[in-house]
DRENRO-72163 format. One record per residue (C-alpha): residue number from 1; residue in three letters; x, y, z. Coordinates in nm, 3 decimals. Example, Ala and Ser with C-alpha at 12.3 -4.5 7.8 and 13.67 -1.06 7.14 Angstrom:
<marvo><n>1</n><res>ALA</res><x>1.230</x><y>-0.450</y><z>0.780</z></marvo>
<marvo><n>2</n><res>SER</res><x>1.367</x><y>-0.106</y><z>0.714</z></marvo>
END
This chain:
<marvo><n>1</n><res>MET</res><x>-1.439</x><y>1.508</y><z>0.403</z></marvo>
<marvo><n>2</n><res>GLY</res><x>-1.324</x><y>1.149</y><z>0.455</z></marvo>
<marvo><n>3</n><res>LYS</res><x>-1.061</x><y>0.999</y><z>0.231</z></marvo>
<marvo><n>4</n><res>LEU</res><x>-0.969</x><y>0.638</y><z>0.147</z></marvo>
<marvo><n>5</n><res>ILE</res><x>-0.655</x><y>0.563</y><z>-0.052</z></marvo>
<marvo><n>6</n><res>ARG</res><x>-0.486</x><y>0.252</y><z>-0.191</z></marvo>
<marvo><n>7</n><res>CYS</res><x>-0.123</x><y>0.228</y><z>-0.296</z></marvo>
<marvo><n>8</n><res>ILE</res><x>0.122</x><y>-0.042</y><z>-0.400</z></marvo>
<marvo><n>9</n><res>THR</res><x>0.500</x><y>-0.046</y><z>-0.389</z></marvo>
<marvo><n>10</n><res>SER</res><x>0.686</x><y>-0.009</y><z>-0.719</z></marvo>
<marvo><n>11</n><res>ASP</res><x>0.811</x><y>-0.369</y><z>-0.693</z></marvo>
<marvo><n>12</n><res>GLY</res><x>0.456</x><y>-0.501</y><z>-0.649</z></marvo>
<marvo><n>13</n><res>LEU</res><x>0.531</x><y>-0.669</y><z>-0.318</z></marvo>
<marvo><n>14</n><res>VAL</res><x>0.330</x><y>-0.467</y><z>-0.066</z></marvo>
<marvo><n>15</n><res>VAL</res><x>-0.014</x><y>-0.305</y><z>-0.083</z></marvo>
<marvo><n>16</n><res>ALA</res><x>-0.139</x><y>-0.047</y><z>0.166</z></marvo>
<marvo><n>17</n><res>TYR</res><x>-0.478</x><y>0.109</y><z>0.235</z></marvo>
<marvo><n>18</n><res>GLY</res><x>-0.520</x><y>0.420</y><z>0.444</z></marvo>
<marvo><n>19</n><res>ILE</res><x>-0.831</x><y>0.606</y><z>0.557</z></marvo>
<marvo><n>20</n><res>ASP</res><x>-0.925</x><y>0.926</y><z>0.732</z></marvo>
<marvo><n>21</n><res>SER</res><x>-1.259</x><y>0.814</y><z>0.874</z></marvo>
<marvo><n>22</n><res>THR</res><x>-1.325</x><y>1.114</y><z>1.098</z></marvo>
<marvo><n>23</n><res>ASP</res><x>-1.645</x><y>1.209</y><z>0.912</z></marvo>
<marvo><n>24</n><res>ILE</res><x>-1.771</x><y>0.849</y><z>0.918</z></marvo>
<marvo><n>25</n><res>VAL</res><x>-1.720</x><y>0.803</y><z>1.290</z></marvo>
<marvo><n>26</n><res>SER</res><x>-1.854</x><y>1.151</y><z>1.369</z></marvo>
<marvo><n>27</n><res>ALA</res><x>-2.174</x><y>1.069</y><z>1.180</z></marvo>
<marvo><n>28</n><res>ALA</res><x>-2.209</x><y>0.737</y><z>1.362</z></marvo>
<marvo><n>29</n><res>GLU</res><x>-2.167</x><y>0.907</y><z>1.699</z></marvo>
<marvo><n>30</n><res>GLY</res><x>-2.429</x><y>1.163</y><z>1.603</z></marvo>
<marvo><n>31</n><res>TYR</res><x>-2.680</x><y>0.903</y><z>1.488</z></marvo>
<marvo><n>32</n><res>HIS</res><x>-2.638</x><y>0.657</y><z>1.774</z></marvo>
<marvo><n>33</n><res>LYS</res><x>-2.539</x><y>0.891</y><z>2.061</z></marvo>
<marvo><n>34</n><res>THR</res><x>-2.268</x><y>0.649</y><z>2.169</z></marvo>
<marvo><n>35</n><res>SER</res><x>-2.062</x><y>0.681</y><z>2.484</z></marvo>
<marvo><n>36</n><res>ALA</res><x>-1.690</x><y>0.745</y><z>2.437</z></marvo>
<marvo><n>37</n><res>VAL</res><x>-1.574</x><y>0.384</y><z>2.456</z></marvo>
<marvo><n>38</n><res>VAL</res><x>-1.849</x><y>0.261</y><z>2.223</z></marvo>
<marvo><n>39</n><res>THR</res><x>-1.768</x><y>0.542</y><z>1.979</z></marvo>
<marvo><n>40</n><res>ALA</res><x>-1.411</x><y>0.412</y><z>1.977</z></marvo>
<marvo><n>41</n><res>ALA</res><x>-1.516</x><y>0.049</y><z>1.932</z></marvo>
<marvo><n>42</n><res>LEU</res><x>-1.777</x><y>0.115</y><z>1.664</z></marvo>
<marvo><n>43</n><res>GLY</res><x>-1.550</x><y>0.368</y><z>1.496</z></marvo>
<marvo><n>44</n><res>ARG</res><x>-1.265</x><y>0.119</y><z>1.471</z></marvo>
<marvo><n>45</n><res>LEU</res><x>-1.493</x><y>-0.145</y><z>1.321</z></marvo>
<marvo><n>46</n><res>LEU</res><x>-1.642</x><y>0.104</y><z>1.073</z></marvo>
<marvo><n>47</n><res>THR</res><x>-1.292</x><y>0.214</y><z>0.973</z></marvo>
<marvo><n>48</n><res>ALA</res><x>-1.174</x><y>-0.143</y><z>0.917</z></marvo>
<marvo><n>49</n><res>ALA</res><x>-1.490</x><y>-0.242</y><z>0.730</z></marvo>
<marvo><n>50</n><res>SER</res><x>-1.458</x><y>0.057</y><z>0.497</z></marvo>
<marvo><n>51</n><res>ILE</res><x>-1.104</x><y>-0.047</y><z>0.401</z></marvo>
<marvo><n>52</n><res>MET</res><x>-1.201</x><y>-0.413</y><z>0.365</z></marvo>
<marvo><n>53</n><res>GLY</res><x>-1.502</x><y>-0.319</y><z>0.152</z></marvo>
<marvo><n>54</n><res>SER</res><x>-1.276</x><y>-0.128</y><z>-0.085</z></marvo>
<marvo><n>55</n><res>MET</res><x>-1.084</x><y>-0.453</y><z>-0.141</z></marvo>
<marvo><n>56</n><res>LEU</res><x>-1.391</x><y>-0.615</y><z>-0.300</z></marvo>
<marvo><n>57</n><res>LYS</res><x>-1.375</x><y>-0.664</y><z>-0.677</z></marvo>
<marvo><n>58</n><res>GLY</res><x>-1.738</x><y>-0.648</y><z>-0.788</z></marvo>
<marvo><n>59</n><res>GLU</res><x>-1.928</x><y>-0.320</y><z>-0.806</z></marvo>
<marvo><n>60</n><res>LYS</res><x>-2.227</x><y>-0.470</y><z>-0.621</z></marvo>
<marvo><n>61</n><res>ASP</res><x>-2.025</x><y>-0.674</y><z>-0.369</z></marvo>
<marvo><n>62</n><res>THR</res><x>-2.081</x><y>-0.603</y><z>-0.001</z></marvo>
<marvo><n>63</n><res>LEU</res><x>-1.903</x><y>-0.697</y><z>0.319</z></marvo>
<marvo><n>64</n><res>THR</res><x>-2.027</x><y>-0.732</y><z>0.677</z></marvo>
<marvo><n>65</n><res>VAL</res><x>-1.794</x><y>-0.739</y><z>0.977</z></marvo>
<marvo><n>66</n><res>LYS</res><x>-1.938</x><y>-0.838</y><z>1.314</z></marvo>
<marvo><n>67</n><res>ILE</res><x>-1.760</x><y>-0.871</y><z>1.646</z></marvo>
<marvo><n>68</n><res>ASP</res><x>-1.933</x><y>-1.036</y><z>1.939</z></marvo>
<marvo><n>69</n><res>GLY</res><x>-1.706</x><y>-1.067</y><z>2.238</z></marvo>
<marvo><n>70</n><res>GLY</res><x>-1.953</x><y>-1.096</y><z>2.522</z></marvo>
<marvo><n>71</n><res>GLY</res><x>-1.871</x><y>-0.750</y><z>2.656</z></marvo>
<marvo><n>72</n><res>PRO</res><x>-2.117</x><y>-0.483</y><z>2.772</z></marvo>
<marvo><n>73</n><res>ALA</res><x>-2.133</x><y>-0.318</y><z>2.427</z></marvo>
<marvo><n>74</n><res>GLY</res><x>-2.288</x><y>-0.635</y><z>2.286</z></marvo>
<marvo><n>75</n><res>SER</res><x>-2.248</x><y>-0.722</y><z>1.920</z></marvo>
<marvo><n>76</n><res>ILE</res><x>-2.103</x><y>-0.452</y><z>1.697</z></marvo>
<marvo><n>77</n><res>VAL</res><x>-2.172</x><y>-0.465</y><z>1.323</z></marvo>
<marvo><n>78</n><res>ALA</res><x>-2.041</x><y>-0.273</y><z>1.022</z></marvo>
<marvo><n>79</n><res>VAL</res><x>-2.149</x><y>-0.312</y><z>0.658</z></marvo>
<marvo><n>80</n><res>SER</res><x>-1.954</x><y>-0.173</y><z>0.361</z></marvo>
<marvo><n>81</n><res>ASP</res><x>-1.991</x><y>-0.166</y><z>-0.016</z></marvo>
<marvo><n>82</n><res>SER</res><x>-1.706</x><y>-0.190</y><z>-0.265</z></marvo>
<marvo><n>83</n><res>LEU</res><x>-1.650</x><y>0.186</y><z>-0.259</z></marvo>
<marvo><n>84</n><res>GLY</res><x>-1.594</x><y>0.188</y><z>0.114</z></marvo>
<marvo><n>85</n><res>PHE</res><x>-1.926</x><y>0.349</y><z>0.204</z></marvo>
<marvo><n>86</n><res>VAL</res><x>-2.005</x><y>0.204</y><z>0.543</z></marvo>
<marvo><n>87</n><res>LYS</res><x>-2.270</x><y>0.198</y><z>0.815</z></marvo>
<marvo><n>88</n><res>GLY</res><x>-2.300</x><y>0.013</y><z>1.144</z></marvo>
<marvo><n>89</n><res>TYR</res><x>-2.422</x><y>0.000</y><z>1.500</z></marvo>
<marvo><n>90</n><res>ALA</res><x>-2.356</x><y>-0.136</y><z>1.848</z></marvo>
<marvo><n>91</n><res>VAL</res><x>-2.631</x><y>-0.325</y><z>2.028</z></marvo>
<marvo><n>92</n><res>ASN</res><x>-2.563</x><y>-0.124</y><z>2.344</z></marvo>
<marvo><n>93</n><res>PRO</res><x>-2.456</x><y>0.226</y><z>2.240</z></marvo>
<marvo><n>94</n><res>VAL</res><x>-2.394</x><y>0.356</y><z>2.592</z></marvo>
<marvo><n>95</n><res>VAL</res><x>-2.136</x><y>0.176</y><z>2.807</z></marvo>
<marvo><n>96</n><res>GLU</res><x>-1.947</x><y>0.332</y><z>3.095</z></marvo>
<marvo><n>97</n><res>ILE</res><x>-1.640</x><y>0.144</y><z>3.218</z></marvo>
<marvo><n>98</n><res>PRO</res><x>-1.311</x><y>0.263</y><z>3.375</z></marvo>
<marvo><n>99</n><res>LEU</res><x>-1.023</x><y>0.379</y><z>3.157</z></marvo>
<marvo><n>100</n><res>LYS</res><x>-0.721</x><y>0.153</y><z>3.118</z></marvo>
<marvo><n>101</n><res>GLU</res><x>-0.417</x><y>0.213</y><z>3.336</z></marvo>
<marvo><n>102</n><res>ASN</res><x>-0.256</x><y>0.419</y><z>3.060</z></marvo>
<marvo><n>103</n><res>GLY</res><x>-0.558</x><y>0.651</y><z>3.058</z></marvo>
<marvo><n>104</n><res>LYS</res><x>-0.695</x><y>0.528</y><z>2.725</z></marvo>
<marvo><n>105</n><res>LEU</res><x>-1.045</x><y>0.402</y><z>2.651</z></marvo>
<marvo><n>106</n><res>ASP</res><x>-1.084</x><y>0.032</y><z>2.728</z></marvo>
<marvo><n>107</n><res>VAL</res><x>-1.223</x><y>-0.084</y><z>2.393</z></marvo>
<marvo><n>108</n><res>GLY</res><x>-1.133</x><y>-0.446</y><z>2.467</z></marvo>
<marvo><n>109</n><res>GLY</res><x>-1.325</x><y>-0.426</y><z>2.793</z></marvo>
<marvo><n>110</n><res>ALA</res><x>-1.634</x><y>-0.290</y><z>2.618</z></marvo>
<marvo><n>111</n><res>VAL</res><x>-1.620</x><y>-0.542</y><z>2.333</z></marvo>
<marvo><n>112</n><res>GLY</res><x>-1.515</x><y>-0.843</y><z>2.540</z></marvo>
<marvo><n>113</n><res>LYS</res><x>-1.266</x><y>-1.116</y><z>2.457</z></marvo>
<marvo><n>114</n><res>ASN</res><x>-1.485</x><y>-1.426</y><z>2.477</z></marvo>
<marvo><n>115</n><res>GLY</res><x>-1.634</x><y>-1.454</y><z>2.131</z></marvo>
<marvo><n>116</n><res>THR</res><x>-1.583</x><y>-1.435</y><z>1.758</z></marvo>
<marvo><n>117</n><res>LEU</res><x>-1.507</x><y>-1.193</y><z>1.476</z></marvo>
<marvo><n>118</n><res>TYR</res><x>-1.714</x><y>-1.270</y><z>1.166</z></marvo>
<marvo><n>119</n><res>VAL</res><x>-1.658</x><y>-1.150</y><z>0.809</z></marvo>
<marvo><n>120</n><res>ILE</res><x>-1.934</x><y>-1.212</y><z>0.554</z></marvo>
<marvo><n>121</n><res>LYS</res><x>-1.883</x><y>-1.125</y><z>0.187</z></marvo>
<marvo><n>122</n><res>ASP</res><x>-2.178</x><y>-1.114</y><z>-0.052</z></marvo>
<marvo><n>123</n><res>LEU</res><x>-2.014</x><y>-1.155</y><z>-0.393</z></marvo>
<marvo><n>124</n><res>GLY</res><x>-2.331</x><y>-1.219</y><z>-0.591</z></marvo>
<marvo><n>125</n><res>LEU</res><x>-2.292</x><y>-1.595</y><z>-0.573</z></marvo>
<marvo><n>126</n><res>LYS</res><x>-2.548</x><y>-1.847</y><z>-0.448</z></marvo>
<marvo><n>127</n><res>GLU</res><x>-2.400</x><y>-1.841</y><z>-0.099</z></marvo>
<marvo><n>128</n><res>PRO</res><x>-2.202</x><y>-1.566</y><z>0.074</z></marvo>
<marvo><n>129</n><res>TYR</res><x>-1.845</x><y>-1.624</y><z>0.188</z></marvo>
<marvo><n>130</n><res>ASN</res><x>-1.823</x><y>-1.663</y><z>0.565</z></marvo>
<marvo><n>131</n><res>GLY</res><x>-1.501</x><y>-1.633</y><z>0.763</z></marvo>
<marvo><n>132</n><res>PHE</res><x>-1.450</x><y>-1.614</y><z>1.136</z></marvo>
<marvo><n>133</n><res>VAL</res><x>-1.178</x><y>-1.621</y><z>1.401</z></marvo>
<marvo><n>134</n><res>PRO</res><x>-1.178</x><y>-1.621</y><z>1.782</z></marvo>
<marvo><n>135</n><res>ILE</res><x>-1.133</x><y>-1.276</y><z>1.929</z></marvo>
<marvo><n>136</n><res>LEU</res><x>-0.779</x><y>-1.209</y><z>2.049</z></marvo>
<marvo><n>137</n><res>THR</res><x>-0.805</x><y>-0.878</y><z>2.235</z></marvo>
<marvo><n>138</n><res>GLY</res><x>-1.134</x><y>-0.710</y><z>2.148</z></marvo>
<marvo><n>139</n><res>GLU</res><x>-0.933</x><y>-0.403</y><z>2.048</z></marvo>
<marvo><n>140</n><res>ILE</res><x>-1.046</x><y>-0.462</y><z>1.685</z></marvo>
<marvo><n>141</n><res>ALA</res><x>-0.718</x><y>-0.403</y><z>1.495</z></marvo>
<marvo><n>142</n><res>GLU</res><x>-0.545</x><y>-0.713</y><z>1.632</z></marvo>
<marvo><n>143</n><res>ASP</res><x>-0.858</x><y>-0.917</y><z>1.561</z></marvo>
<marvo><n>144</n><res>ILE</res><x>-0.873</x><y>-0.796</y><z>1.200</z></marvo>
<marvo><n>145</n><res>THR</res><x>-0.506</x><y>-0.888</y><z>1.160</z></marvo>
<marvo><n>146</n><res>GLU</res><x>-0.579</x><y>-1.235</y><z>1.296</z></marvo>
<marvo><n>147</n><res>TYR</res><x>-0.873</x><y>-1.275</y><z>1.057</z></marvo>
<marvo><n>148</n><res>PHE</res><x>-0.658</x><y>-1.207</y><z>0.752</z></marvo>
<marvo><n>149</n><res>ALA</res><x>-0.382</x><y>-1.438</y><z>0.876</z></marvo>
<marvo><n>150</n><res>ILE</res><x>-0.611</x><y>-1.732</y><z>0.957</z></marvo>
<marvo><n>151</n><res>SER</res><x>-0.911</x><y>-1.706</y><z>0.724</z></marvo>
<marvo><n>152</n><res>GLU</res><x>-0.749</x><y>-1.554</y><z>0.415</z></marvo>
<marvo><n>153</n><res>GLN</res><x>-0.386</x><y>-1.648</y><z>0.485</z></marvo>
<marvo><n>154</n><res>ILE</res><x>-0.262</x><y>-1.300</y><z>0.398</z></marvo>
<marvo><n>155</n><res>PRO</res><x>0.016</x><y>-1.152</y><z>0.615</z></marvo>
<marvo><n>156</n><res>THR</res><x>-0.140</x><y>-0.828</y><z>0.733</z></marvo>
<marvo><n>157</n><res>VAL</res><x>-0.082</x><y>-0.534</y><z>0.964</z></marvo>
<marvo><n>158</n><res>CYS</res><x>-0.388</x><y>-0.339</y><z>1.077</z></marvo>
<marvo><n>159</n><res>SER</res><x>-0.382</x><y>-0.019</y><z>1.280</z></marvo>
<marvo><n>160</n><res>LEU</res><x>-0.698</x><y>0.167</y><z>1.386</z></marvo>
<marvo><n>161</n><res>GLY</res><x>-0.735</x><y>0.467</y><z>1.610</z></marvo>
<marvo><n>162</n><res>MET</res><x>-0.943</x><y>0.765</y><z>1.708</z></marvo>
<marvo><n>163</n><res>LEU</res><x>-0.958</x><y>1.045</y><z>1.960</z></marvo>
<marvo><n>164</n><res>VAL</res><x>-1.283</x><y>1.132</y><z>2.136</z></marvo>
<marvo><n>165</n><res>ASN</res><x>-1.327</x><y>1.482</y><z>2.276</z></marvo>
<marvo><n>166</n><res>PRO</res><x>-1.447</x><y>1.543</y><z>2.634</z></marvo>
<marvo><n>167</n><res>ASP</res><x>-1.789</x><y>1.642</y><z>2.494</z></marvo>
<marvo><n>168</n><res>LEU</res><x>-1.805</x><y>1.297</y><z>2.323</z></marvo>
<marvo><n>169</n><res>THR</res><x>-1.761</x><y>1.435</y><z>1.972</z></marvo>
<marvo><n>170</n><res>VAL</res><x>-1.492</x><y>1.282</y><z>1.749</z></marvo>
<marvo><n>171</n><res>ASN</res><x>-1.163</x><y>1.467</y><z>1.721</z></marvo>
<marvo><n>172</n><res>CYS</res><x>-1.015</x><y>1.240</y><z>1.455</z></marvo>
<marvo><n>173</n><res>ALA</res><x>-1.035</x><y>0.881</y><z>1.334</z></marvo>
<marvo><n>174</n><res>GLY</res><x>-0.849</x><y>0.669</y><z>1.084</z></marvo>
<marvo><n>175</n><res>GLY</res><x>-0.643</x><y>0.362</y><z>1.018</z></marvo>
<marvo><n>176</n><res>TYR</res><x>-0.448</x><y>0.156</y><z>0.771</z></marvo>
<marvo><n>177</n><res>ILE</res><x>-0.412</x><y>-0.201</y><z>0.651</z></marvo>
<marvo><n>178</n><res>ILE</res><x>-0.084</x><y>-0.317</y><z>0.497</z></marvo>
<marvo><n>179</n><res>GLN</res><x>-0.055</x><y>-0.656</y><z>0.327</z></marvo>
<marvo><n>180</n><res>LEU</res><x>0.218</x><y>-0.861</y><z>0.167</z></marvo>
<marvo><n>181</n><res>LEU</res><x>0.137</x><y>-0.970</y><z>-0.186</z></marvo>
<marvo><n>182</n><res>PRO</res><x>0.210</x><y>-1.334</y><z>-0.283</z></marvo>
<marvo><n>183</n><res>ALA</res><x>0.556</x><y>-1.264</y><z>-0.425</z></marvo>
<marvo><n>184</n><res>ALA</res><x>0.668</x><y>-1.115</y><z>-0.092</z></marvo>
<marvo><n>185</n><res>VAL</res><x>0.544</x><y>-1.391</y><z>0.137</z></marvo>
<marvo><n>186</n><res>GLY</res><x>0.842</x><y>-1.558</y><z>0.302</z></marvo>
<marvo><n>187</n><res>ASP</res><x>1.083</x><y>-1.280</y><z>0.202</z></marvo>
<marvo><n>188</n><res>GLU</res><x>1.243</x><y>-1.202</y><z>0.539</z></marvo>
<marvo><n>189</n><res>GLY</res><x>1.410</x><y>-0.889</y><z>0.405</z></marvo>
<marvo><n>190</n><res>ILE</res><x>1.079</x><y>-0.733</y><z>0.303</z></marvo>
<marvo><n>191</n><res>ILE</res><x>0.913</x><y>-0.842</y><z>0.626</z></marvo>
<marvo><n>192</n><res>SER</res><x>1.192</x><y>-0.701</y><z>0.844</z></marvo>
<marvo><n>193</n><res>LYS</res><x>1.194</x><y>-0.369</y><z>0.660</z></marvo>
<marvo><n>194</n><res>LEU</res><x>0.816</x><y>-0.339</y><z>0.686</z></marvo>
<marvo><n>195</n><res>GLU</res><x>0.822</x><y>-0.419</y><z>1.059</z></marvo>
<marvo><n>196</n><res>GLU</res><x>1.095</x><y>-0.160</y><z>1.118</z></marvo>
<marvo><n>197</n><res>ASN</res><x>0.904</x><y>0.110</y><z>0.927</z></marvo>
<marvo><n>198</n><res>ILE</res><x>0.585</x><y>0.038</y><z>1.119</z></marvo>
<marvo><n>199</n><res>ARG</res><x>0.768</x><y>0.060</y><z>1.452</z></marvo>
<marvo><n>200</n><res>ARG</res><x>0.897</x><y>0.404</y><z>1.352</z></marvo>
<marvo><n>201</n><res>MET</res><x>0.555</x><y>0.536</y><z>1.253</z></marvo>
<marvo><n>202</n><res>LYS</res><x>0.367</x><y>0.767</y><z>1.483</z></marvo>
<marvo><n>203</n><res>PRO</res><x>0.014</x><y>0.664</y><z>1.584</z></marvo>
<marvo><n>204</n><res>ILE</res><x>-0.245</x><y>0.741</y><z>1.316</z></marvo>
<marvo><n>205</n><res>THR</res><x>-0.436</x><y>0.967</y><z>1.556</z></marvo>
<marvo><n>206</n><res>GLU</res><x>-0.126</x><y>1.174</y><z>1.624</z></marvo>
<marvo><n>207</n><res>LEU</res><x>-0.075</x><y>1.228</y><z>1.252</z></marvo>
<marvo><n>208</n><res>LEU</res><x>-0.438</x><y>1.317</y><z>1.184</z></marvo>
<marvo><n>209</n><res>SER</res><x>-0.476</x><y>1.546</y><z>1.486</z></marvo>
<marvo><n>210</n><res>ALA</res><x>-0.167</x><y>1.734</y><z>1.365</z></marvo>
<marvo><n>211</n><res>GLY</res><x>-0.355</x><y>1.811</y><z>1.045</z></marvo>
<marvo><n>212</n><res>LEU</res><x>-0.161</x><y>1.580</y><z>0.812</z></marvo>
<marvo><n>213</n><res>ASP</res><x>-0.339</x><y>1.443</y><z>0.506</z></marvo>
<marvo><n>214</n><res>ILE</res><x>-0.376</x><y>1.064</y><z>0.482</z></marvo>
<marvo><n>215</n><res>GLU</res><x>-0.181</x><y>1.074</y><z>0.153</z></marvo>
<marvo><n>216</n><res>VAL</res><x>0.128</x><y>1.229</y><z>0.311</z></marvo>
END
């Protein structure tokens, strides 16, 4: 069963969201019969969109995240409500490209780097909020981080990851988003401590595949 959590430091300076999205990504792979690299790309976007949806204030608010980088996967779209329930698709669900030199799936190669990340929020107003940033890497997490920094001006760290089994099923998937709240912006001590802690963290997939709960 998937799990999405939100926590805030006792001093009210940092907020963190974490998600075990294995069930979400497994369902998406089953519905769309995606190849491994598209499972990873779509799974990362679904994971991020679920967290970002949970940040919405209104019960009926919705959020759409779309990345269109000109790569062979085509546009990838994820839609979330305010509870983090999410769905999405890739225009081209089956893409076969070589692995990266480190042996990992080349998500950036499938997504492409010549395009835009869009975030659309329907908040029940006359017009939806539209934000967008140029794609940095196509690896999704770095592009989400850039979106928050540029469009919402919120210092953010985003990490997304998943492991795909040889039979194309999903071993595990998850991610986190950590943000500085207004009182912490510009506080170099807080920023340095946060950066150090993140450097010391093991990859999210390593933690999940070891059976650890997202709350640990």
